[in-house]
N, C-alpha and C positions, 0 to 999 in steps of 0.2 A: 430848354428841353432839347435833348439830342435829336438830330435829324437822322432817321434810320429808314431805309427802304424795306417795305414789308412784302415785296413781291415773292421772294424766296428767303424768308427770315431764318436765321439760326437762333439757338438758345441764347448765345452771347449777345446777339444783336437785340433780341427782345429784352434781355436784362438791362441793356444800356439805356432803355427808355426811362428807367426809374432811378431814383425816386422823383416824384412829381411834386409832392407837398412837404418834403423834408429836406432842407429847411423851408419855411413858409415862403412861397413865391412872392417876389416884389417886382415892381417895374424895372428896377435896376438890374435884377438877375434874369428876368424873362422879358425879352424885347417886345413881344406882341401881347403882353398881358393886358394893356389898356389900348383901346382903339380910339380913333378921333371922335367916334360917337359917344365915348364915355367921359369926355372932358367936362361936359355940363354936370354930369353926376358927381364927378370928383370935386368940382368947385362947390356944389351944393353941400356935399358932406364936409368939406373944409370949413364952410361958413356955419354949419349946424352940427358940430361933432357930438353934442350931448342930446340930440333929438333921436330918440329910439325909432319914431315913425319914419324919419328920413332914411335911417339905415335899413329898416325893414322893407320900405318901399323899393330902395335901390337893390337890395338882395332879391326881393320877389321878382322885380322886373328883369334883372339879369338872368335869374334862374329860368324864367319863362322863355326868354330869348334863346338861351343856350339849348333848352329842350326842343324848341321849334327848329333851330338850325340842325341839331343832331338828327331829327326825324327826316329833314329834307336832304341830308347828306347822302350821297350814293358813292361811297368809296369802294374801290376795287381791292378788297382785303382778302387774302387767302383764308380758307376755312380753318387751317391750322392756327393762324394768328388769332382769329376770332375765338377759337376754343380756349386758347391760353390766356388771352388778354381780356376777354369778356367785354364789359361796357367800355373799357379803355382801348379798344382795338383801333379806333380811328383817331387821327390827329386832332380833329375838332373836339372829340370827347375829352382828350387829354388836356387841351388848352382850356376847355370849359371848366374842368375840375380845378385847374390852377386859378382861373379868374374867380370862381365862387369861393375857393379857399381863401384867397386874398381878401375878398370882401368880408367874409365871416370873421376871419381873424382880426381884421381892422375894427369890426364892430365889437368884438368881444373885449378889445382893449378898453373900451368905454363902458361896457355892460357885462362884466364877468360873472355876475350873479343871476343873469337872466336865464331861467329854465327854458322859456320859449325859444330863445336864440340858440342855446346849446342843443336842445332837442332837434330843431330844424337843421343845425349844422351837422350833427351826428347822422341824422337820417340821410342827408345829402351825401356825406362821405361814404356811408354804408351802401348807398345805391350804386356808387361808382366802383366799389371794391367787391361787394357781395353779389351784385347783380340785381335784377328786378324781383321784388318780393311778390310772392303769390298770395293774394288776399283771399281768405276763405270766408264764405258766407255763413253767418250764424243766425239761428232762429232764437230771438229773445236775448236777454242778457243775464249775467250772473248777479244774484243778490248777495251771496256770501260765499266765502271760500269753503268748498266741501271737505269731507274727510280725506285724509291723505291717500287712501286706496282709490277713491273716486277721482281725486285730484290728479293722480298719476295717469289715469285713463284719459281724463279730459285734456290734460296738458300734452300728452303724447299726440293727441289729435290736433292740438292747436299750435304745435311747434312751428316756428317760422320756416318757410321754404322759399328758395330763390331759384331763379332761372339764370344760368350763366355764372359769372363770377371770375375774379382774377385768380390765376394759378398761384398757389402758395409759394412755389419756387421762383417762378419768373418775377412775380410781383412781391417778393418778400419785403422789400423796403416800404412798399405802400401799405402792406398789412401791418407792419410795425408802426408806421406813422398813424394808422387808424387807432391802434391800441394806445399809443401815446396820447392821442386826442381824447379818448375816453378817460384815461387816467387824469388828464388836466381837468376835464369836466367834473369828475368825482372829487377832485381836490377842492373845487369851489362849491359843489353841491353834493356833499357826501351822504346826506340822509334822504335823498329822493329815490324810492324804490324803482321808479320808471327808468331812470338812467342805469341803474344796476341791471335791470332785466334786459334792457337793450344791449348792454355790454356783454352779458352772459350769453345772449342769443348768437353772437358771432362764433362762439366755440362749437356750435353745432353745424356750422357750415361745412360742406364736404371738401372744399378746397382750402380750408383754413390750415396754415402751416402747423406741423406737429409740435414745433417748439412753443406755439401759442396754445394749441388746443389740448395739451396734456398738463404738464407741470404748472405752467402759468395759469391755466384755467382753474386747476384745483386751488392754487393760492388765492385766486380772485374770488372763488366761491367762499373760501374761508374768511377773507376780508369782508365780504358782504355780510356774512353772519355776525362778525364782530362789530361791524359798523351800524347796521340797522337795528332798531329795537326788536325785542322778542316777539312782539305782536305781528311783525312782518316776516318772521323767519320762515313761516310755512311757504310763502311765495318763493323764497330762495331755495328751500329744501326740495321742493317738487322738481325744480330745474336741476338741482344738484344730483338727486337720485337718478333722474333720466340720463344726465350726462355720465354718471357712473355706470349705468347699464350699457351705454354705448361703448364704454371703454373695457368693461369686463375685467377679469383677472383679479389681482390683489387690490386694485383701486376700487372695484365694486365692493369687495368684501369689507375693506376698511371703512368706506363711507357708510354702507348699510349698517355695519356694527355700531358706528357712532349714532346713527339715527334711531335704531330700535332700542338703544339704551334709554331713550327718553320717550319714545312712542312705539310700542310693540305691535301696533295695528298692521304694520306692513311685514311682519315676520313671515307670514305664509307666502307672500310674494317673494321675499328674500330666499326662502327655501326652494321655491320653484326656480329662481335664478341660479342658485347653487347647483341644482341638479341638471339644469339645461343652460349652461353658460354659452356665450357667443364664441369664446375661445376654445371650446371643446374639452376643457379640463374641469370635470365635475368635482365637487367637494361633498360627497355623500355623508361623511362622518359628521361634519358640521351641520348639515341639513337635518339628519336624524336626531341630533341632540337638541336642535331648536324645536323640532316637531314634538319631541318627548317633553320638553319644557312647556310648550303650549298645551299639550294634552293634560299634563299634571295641574297647570294653573287653571285650565278650564274645569277640571274635575273639582277643584276647590272653590270655583266661582270667582277667581281672580282675573280671568281673561274671557272675553267674548269675541268669537271669530267674526271678522267683517263679512265673511262668506256665509255666515249663518250656520256653520258646522257645529254639531254637538261634540262634547268631549270624547265620546266613543269614536265619532267619525275622524277626529284628529288622531286618535290612537290607531285607527285603521289605516290612515294615511302613513303613519309612522311604520306600520307593519309592511305596507306595500313597498316602501323605500328599502326596508331591511331585506325583504325578499329579493329585490332587484339588485342591491349592492351588498350581498351577504359577505363577500370576502373583505370589502373595504371597511365595514362598520362593526362587525362582530368578532368575538373571540373564537378561537378554535376549540375543539373538544377538550383537550388537556387543560387549557387555560380556563375554560368554563367550569370544569370539575373542580379545579383548584380554587377559583373564585367562589363557587357555591360552598365549598368547605370552609373557607375563611369567613364568609357571611354567616353561615350557621354557627360557627364558633364564636363570632362576635355577638350574635344575638343571644346565644346561651350565656355568655359572660355578662351581658347587660341585664338579663333577667336575674342572674345570680347576685349581681352587685347592686340591684335596684333597692334603694332605701327611701322610705318616706321621710322627707325633710320639710321643715318649715322655712320659708324664706326670711331672712333677717334683713333689717333696715338699718342703713348707716347714713346719716344726714339726709334722710328722706328718700334715698335711692336704694333700690333692691339690689342685693348682692347675691350672686349664685354661689351656693356652697356644694351643690351636687348637680348631676345631669349634664347634658351636652352643652358645648360652648354656645354663647348667645352674642350676636352682633347687632348694632343699631346703626341707622342711617344718620344723615345730618340733622334731621328733625327729631331725633330721639326715638323713632319707631323701630320696633324689633324687625330684624331682617331674618329671612329663613336661613337655616344652616347651609353651609357650602355643600353642593352636590356635584361631584365630578361627572356624573352621567349627563347633566344638563349644561355643563360648562363647554360651550362650543369652541373655546380656544384650547382646550385640553386635547392632546393627541391620543389619549388612551381610548381603546375600543370598548364597546359595550358588551356586558353580559346579557345577551338577549333572553335567555331562559329566565334569569332572575327578574328582569324588567317585566316580562309578560306575566309571570306569576304575581309580581307585586302590583303592577298597574293594570293588569288585565283580569286574571282569574279572581282576584280579591275584590274587584270593583264591579266588573261586568260579568256576573255569573251566568246571565242568560245568553251570553255570546261565546260560550266555551268552545263550541264547534269551530268557529272562525279562528279563535285564538290558538287552538291546538293545531289546526291545519296550517296556520301561518308559521308557527314554530317548527313544524315538521318540514314545511317548504324551505325554511331558512337552512335547515341541515342538509336537505337534498341539494340546494343550490351550492352548498359548500362541498358536496361530494361525500358527506358523512352519512352513508346509507344505513349503517347499523344504528346510529343515533336517531335518525329519522324514524326507522322502524320502531325503536324503543319509545319514541314520542307518540307515535300512532297508538301503540299498545296502551300506554298510560292514559291517553285520551279516551279510548274505548272503555277503559276500566273505571273512569271517573265521571263521565257525563251522566246527566240525569234525565235528559229529554230525548225523544226519538229524533227530533230535528237535528240536534247536535250529533247524535250517534250516526244518523244518515250522512251528515256532512263529512264527518271524520272517516267513516267507512268508505264512502265513494272516493275520497282523496287517497285513502290507503290502497284501495283496489286499483286505482289509476297508477299509483306508484309501483304496485306489484307488476302490472301489465308492462309498464315502461322498462322495468328491470328484465322481465322475461324477453321482451323484444330486443333489448340490448344484448342479452346473452345469445339470442338466436342470430343476431346480426354480427356477432363477434367474428365468426369465421369469414363472413363476407367482407367485413371491414378489414380484417387482417389481410385478406387477399388483395383488396384495394390498396392497402398500405404497401404491401410488397410490390404491387405493380407501380405504385407511385415512386417507391425507392428505385425500382429498376428504370423508371423513366427519367430519373434525375440527371444522368449524363446527357440524355437527349435534350432535356429542357435547358440545361446550361449551354449546350452547343447551339441550340436555337436562339438563345439570347445573344450569344457572341456573333452569330451569323447575321441577326437582325441589326446589330450594332455596326457591323462591317460586312456587308454581303460579298465583298471582294477578298475576303480572307481565305486564301487557298488552303492553309493548314487546317482551319476549322472544317472545311468541306471534307478534307481527307480524314479527319477524326470522325466525322459523321459516317463516312463510308465504313470505317473500322468498327464503329458502334453497331452497325447492322449485321456484322459478323457474316454468317453463311446464308443470309437471306438475299439470294441473287436478285430477286425482283426489286427489293428495296435498294440494293447497291446500284443496279442499273438506273433506277429512278433518280437516285441521289446524284450520280455522275451526270446524267442528262440535265437535271435541274441546275447543277453547279455550272456547267458549261454554258447554259442559257443565261444564267444570272450574272456571272462575273464579267466585269468590264476589263478587258485585257490591259488597258492603259492605267487602270487604278488597282490592278490586282497585286497582291503580295508576291513574294518570291515563289518560283517553281510552279507557275501556272501550267507550263508544258508537261509537268509530271502528271497532271490530271488526264490529259489526252493519252499519254503513254500508258498509265495504269488502267485507264478505261479500255484501251485496245488490248492490253494483256488479259483483262478480265474476259473478253470474248475469245481471245486466242487460247486461253487455258481452260475453257469450258466452265466459267463461273468461279466462285471463290473456293468451292470444294473440288473442282475438276471433274465432276460427274456428268456434266452436260457435254454436248458435242461442241468441239471447237468451231468457232464461227469466224473464219479468216476474212470473209468478205466484210463483215461488220467492223472488224478490227481495222481493215484497210480504209473503210469509209471514215472512221473516226480520225485516223492519222491524216487522211486526205483533208478532212475538215480542219485539223490542227495546222496544216501547212498554210492555210489561208488566214490564220489569225495574226493580227499585228501585235506581236509580243513586245514587251519593253526592251528585251535584249535580243540581238541577232543569234547569240549562242543558244537561246531557248528554241528558236526555230530550227537551228542546225541539229539540235538533239532530236527533234521530232523526225527529221529526215533520216538521221542515223538509226533511230529505233525502228523506223519502218524497214530500212535495209536489213537490220538484224533479224526482224521478224521473218523476212523472206529467207534469210540464211538458215534460221532455225528449222525451216520447213523445206530445205534443200532447193529452194527456188533461186539458184545463183544468178541466172540471167536476169531474172526480175529484180534482184538486189542491185545489179549493175545498172539497170535501166532507172531504178529509183534514184541512185546517186547521180546519174547523168542528168536527170531532170533537175535535181537539187542544185548541181554545180554548173548549170548552164550560164555562160558568160554573155552579158548583154553587149550591145555595140559600144555603148559609152562606158569605158572602164575607169574613167576618172572620178567616179563617185566616191565621196568620202565615207569611209566605213563608220566614222564616228558622228556623222550628221544625223542627229535624232529627229530632224524634221522629215526625213524620208522614212518610208516603211521598212520593216526588217526584211521583207521579201526583196526589195530593191537592193539592199546591201548584203544579201546572203552570199553572193558569189565571192565575197572577200572574207568569208569566215574560215579561219585557219582550222578550226575544229572540224568543220565539214570536209575540207580538203584532206586533212590528216586521216580521217576515217575512210575517205574515198581511196586514197593511195594505199592504205593498209589493205583495203578490200581488193584492190587490183593486184597487190603483191601476193595475196593469198590465193585468189581464184582467177586472176587475169594473166596476161602474157607480159613478157618483158617490154614489148613495144608499147602496149597500152599503159603500163606502169610508168614508163619513161615519159609518155605523153602527158600523164597527169602531173608528174613531178615538174615537167617543163612549164605547164600552165601555172603551177604554183609560183615558180620563179618569175614567169612573165608578169604575173599580177603583183609581184613584189610584196607578197604577204608571208614569205617563208621566214622561219626563224632558224637559228643555228642548228637546232635538232633536225629540222627538215634537210638542211644541207648535208649533215653527217649521215642521215639515213639514206639519202639519195646516193651519195658516194659509196656507202657501204653496199647498197643494193647493186650498183654497177660493178663493184669489185667482186661481189659474190658471183656475178654472172660473167666474169672475165673481161669486162669493159674497163680496163685499167686507165687508159688515157682519158676516156670520157669521165671517169670518176675524178681524175685530177682536174679536168675542166670544170667539173661541178664545184670543186674546192676553190678554183680560181673565181668562179662567179660568186661564191659565198663570201670570200674575202673582199670582193668588190662591193657586195651589198652591205656589209656590216663594217663598222669601225670598232676600234678598241673600246672597251675590253672584250666585247662579244667576239670579235674576229680572232682574238688571241687563242680561244679554244679551237677554232677551226684551223688556224695556223699550226698549232701543236699537233693536231691529228694529221693534217696535210703533210707537214714536213716529215713526221715519223713514218707515214705510209710511203712517202716518196723515197726516203733513204732506205727503208726496208726493201722496197721494190727494186731500185736500181743500184744502190750502194755507190760504188765509185764509177759506174758505167757512164752516168750523165752528171759528172762532177760540176761542170760549169753551170749547167742548168740548176743543179741543186744550190750552187753558190748564189746564183741570181735570185732564187726563191728565198733563201735566207736573208739576203740583202734587202729584198722587197719587204719581207716580214719585219725586219728591224728598222726600216725607214720611218714608219709611223708608230712604232711600238712605244708606249710610254715607259719611263724608267722603272716603274714598279712591276711591269710585266715582262721585261725583256731578258731577265736572267736565264730562265729555262731555254729560251731560244739561243742565247749565246753559248750555253753549255752544249746544246745539241749541235750547234754550228762547229764549235771547237772539236767536239768528238768526231764529227765528220772529217775534219781536216786531219785529225790525229790518225784516223783509221784509213782514210783513202787519199789524203792530200799531203801537205808539207807541215812539218813541225813548226817551222818559222811562221807560217800563216796561222797555225793554231795559237802560238804565243801572241801574235798580234791581235787575234780575236779576244784572248783573255785580257790583253792590255786595253782594248776598246771597252770591254765589259766593265772593267774597274772604273772607267770614266763615265759610263752611261747609267749604270744601275742606280737604284734608289739608295739613299744614304744608309738606311737600315740594313741593306744587303751588301754594302761595299766591303765591310770587313770580311765577310764570308767569301766574297769574290776574290779579294786579295789573298786569302788563305789558299783557295784553290789555285790561283795563279802561281803563288810561291811554290806550292807542292809540285805543280806541273813543270815549273822552271827548274826545280831541284832535280826532278826525274830526268829531264831532257839535257840540262846544261851543267848540273852540279851546283854545290852550295854557293861558291863565289858569285855566280850569276844572279843570285837573288838579292845582292846588296842594293842595287838601284831600285829594285821593286820595293824593298823595305823602306828605303829613303822616301820614295814617292808616297808610299802608304802613310808614313808619318806626317807628310805634308797635307794630305787630303782627308784623312780619317778624323772624325770628331773626337773630342777629348776623352769621352768615355771608353773609346776603343784604343786610345794611344798607349796606355799602360800595358795592355796585353800584347800589343804589337811590339812594343819596346822590349818586353821580356823575351819574346821569341827572337827578336833581332839580336839582343845581347847574348842569348844562348848560342846563336849562330856564330857570332864573333868569338865567343869563348871556345867553341869547337874548332874554329880556325886559328886559335892561339892569339887572337888580337885582344889582349886583356885591356889595354888602354881604350881601344874603341868601344869595348863592352862597357867600361866604366863611364865613358862619356855618354853612352846611350842611357845608362841608369840615371845619370845626372839630368839629362834632357827630360826623361819621363817623370822625374820626381816632381816637377812643377804642376803636374796634373793629378797627383796622387795624395789625397788627404790621408794622413796616418790613421784617422778614425775610420775612414771608409775603405781604404785599401791596405790593410795590414799585411796582406800576402806579398805585395810588392816590396815593402820595406824589409820583410823577413827574408826574401830572396836576395835583396841587395846586401843585407847584413851577412847572409851566408856567403855571398860572393866575396865580400871584403875579408871575411873570416878566413876564407880558403886561399885567396890570391892577393890580398892587399897588404898594406903596411900600416904602421901607426899613423902616418900622415894621411893616407887615403881614408882610413877609418875615421879620423877626426873630421876630415872634410865631409864624409857622409853624414856624421852626426850634426855638423854645422848646417848642412843642407836640410836635414830633417827638421831641425829647430826653426829654420827660416820658413820652410813650408808650413810647419805647424802654426807659426805666428801669422802667416798669410791667411790661412783658412780660419783661424780664430777670430779674425775681424769680420767674417761673414755674418749677416743677420741671422741666418738659419742656425748657425752654431751657437751664437750668443743666446738666441731664444731657447735652444735645447739645454744649454748650460744653466740658464735662469730657472727653467722648469725643474731641472735635476736638483738645483740648489733648494727650491721650495719643497721638494719631496725628500730631501735629506740624502740624495744619492747623486753620483756623477757617472757619466757614460764613459766607459773605457774603450769600447769598440762597438761595432754594429750589433753584436749579439751578447755582450756582457755588460752588466751593470754592477758597479762597486760602490759600497757605502763610503760616504765622505769621511776621511779620517780626521782626527784632531791634529793640532799643530805638532805635538811631540811625535805622534805616529808618522806624520809626513816627513819630519826631519830624519827619523830613523830609517824610513823607507828610502829616502834620497841617498843616505850614506850607504845603505846595503844594496841599492839597485845599481851596481857597477858592472858593466859588461866585461867579459873576458876577451882577450885578443891573443891569437896564436899566430905565429909567423907562417907565411905561405908555404915554407919548405916542409912543414909538418903536415903532410897531406893525410895522415892517418886519422886525424880528428874529424869529428862530425861538425857541421855548422851549428852554431848556437844562437838562439834569438837574443837580441840585445836586451829586451825587457824582462827576461826571466833568469836572474842570477842563480836561483835555487836549482833550476833545471840544468844550468850549465855545470854547476858543481857536481851534479849527479851523473851527467853524461860523460864529461871530459875529465881525464886524470889531471892531477895537480901539475902545474908547469912553473918551473922556477923563473922562466923568462917572461911570465905573464905580466902585462902592463894594465893597470886599472885606470880607466878614464871615465869620468862622470859625464852624463848627458848634458848637465847644466853648466859644465866648465866653459868659461869664456876662452876663446882662442886668441 
């Protein structure tokens, strides 16, 4: 047995105590199962194993000893453990169960058919699992088993009850072991009803696990009925029905249906259970069909009510149920009329087709040759014909009118008043007032006694009064309904606020719902501010204070009341003391307060409000983002507050006060780039130029790139605009300072501005050196553009030849994607300078970066160049280089994948933007022969350049040339 401390037990620790008896405890498995005092007992049992008296005495002695020890034990066990473990809460109780189980199991090995031993063993096991049984005192004894109705009442009072008990989840293993023990006992003694009843009693225990007390219990009841003789079935059935009542639902219905098929005496009890189930789901249709069946059987003398009810009383019970559950059991008006018509038609046909016939006999058996179908039971007795109205398993609803006429008026003529009022009440409950009125009129016209007339008339008058009252209350009810619909938004809002009283948005919605009711609006704002916890509130709690203050400032929602600025100030003052989640919320309260004063021309008061808000404490090292501090403590570092304050000073203050506020912002080191720019612009507007430049200096010291880049841009532009070339050295120092820490991706505009300064006010040589530096420093993606600007400036200042070294360096440092374009420009330069060979060499150098598929423009320009200036040898060399480059790029994985996909689609890619269908072999050969470029000597300058790949266009553009040489692209040199 596991050793577990029960001082503060957990569920897992309690579960670890079990199982105790599965498998059966033995001295080898449980160390303290046998004590030294038990050695004599064990020796005696070993010498006399077949002596029942020896075993019984040993068991009885051990049981008394364990009981006495348990009573004397005073273990300090928590109440929770006692509640869950019941009789097994103490270690002594658990070891006692194992010792007794060991003895009983050892004895049963020798006496497995002993009822006395099994009964004692099972009672012992039940006492440890189910708890202490409460013994009820009886007066006298039973002589015979009563009728089932009385047996259910008696057995319900005599059901076993226990105190305590082992929890079904914690002690699941022990419960299962108990069930297994009962199963073994019934295997040896299956025909003893006492064992079955003991077994069935555990299914009623409140802590019995649901796995045992539901499906397993039902199977066990069924096995008991199959095993025991029919004479003992009543004892099982009474327990079975009580168990079914405790379970309810479909289980109750199925079990009761089985029983009433052999014993209809409990049918009335079954109908009561159907109408008042423990699970709350009534089955009125099945109940009324059972009651109707009982009423019809009682009228024929085939059924006698255990309650002593007459056939009419049973029918009256049926009417009561019909009135109560009219919608669930009866047909509506249209279906009733149709059913009445079909019944009348069938009755007329039966009368018309009725023929007097004599029964014929075949082999001594009667054979029906006319009339309704006849069925017999197993004994050969005639069974009544099938009636769907009494088939409680049929879902078809009843024709109430037809049944009352058939089973009521035709049988109980002296009770016509009750029957007519019952039928009318049925239609009233269904809301069919016209049909009810028609029923009352028929009843008054057909009754024969004053008593029946009075009964119908009183019910008819009461019905009329209720209709009149309903009509009179219609307007009132409509008004109530309209009010209810108007209250719907308020009710929904109330639900949402109850769910989360800190939802600011829902409080705002409630204010909006009150509309122009100023009293309700003020009450809602007040209640909201008292209810909401600022630390748990949703967003924009500060807006409640602001809107509430504006409510008083504007004279209510309609503006018809007098503005109450004092109340508005008090609300905002209260808002400044709230510990909001964010500092910005508190800052907005102060800003709104200042704006309130401005709207009413109280400018000095607005300044004083902002001075209070922006008061700087002695300790300025407070962390703005330290949420453990209150927002009031961190407010002085709110940039939103200071931005509003400085705007206010710029608008209504003096230059000195504004500068003072700006300086405080900078001293607190909370300024952003916009503050720096605004401060400098303010000083510039007021002619404090040098001070504005000092502000820019402070700004670039405060911030790093990329933020300082924007400040430098403005700073340098302002400085150059202000001084031009007057303070050139200072300007150069500023530019150098800006470029010192500027990242490559941001320095291009500064370099251009610097170079422009030198061009306008300095030396061209310094400007060129700045452009040279720029090409080395700027980011790779901007280097091509920078070289372009550099070349343009060099051309303008020094002429075309001076750009050659720039081009050469550009080709060394530029990435491959820009090399082709730069080479084309370089070649064009050399061609302008008449250096044809240098231009050709540049084309050859650039060709290694130009895939003919991707850069057809480059090859077209080279082709035109050779066409105009080259010779046959140079043209052949170009074609050789083109084939070599083509082969180089064809080995790339990307090109191979593109060609593979093109082949799958039946096309090949000609260039970036054209797709050509793959020709067959003959077409390819013809195209290869026909695709011959034309060549014209360089001295014939009047001809236009012709693309190599378009022979047709060449023939159309250029005139025939006798000296033309045809060279194939695929010809090997």
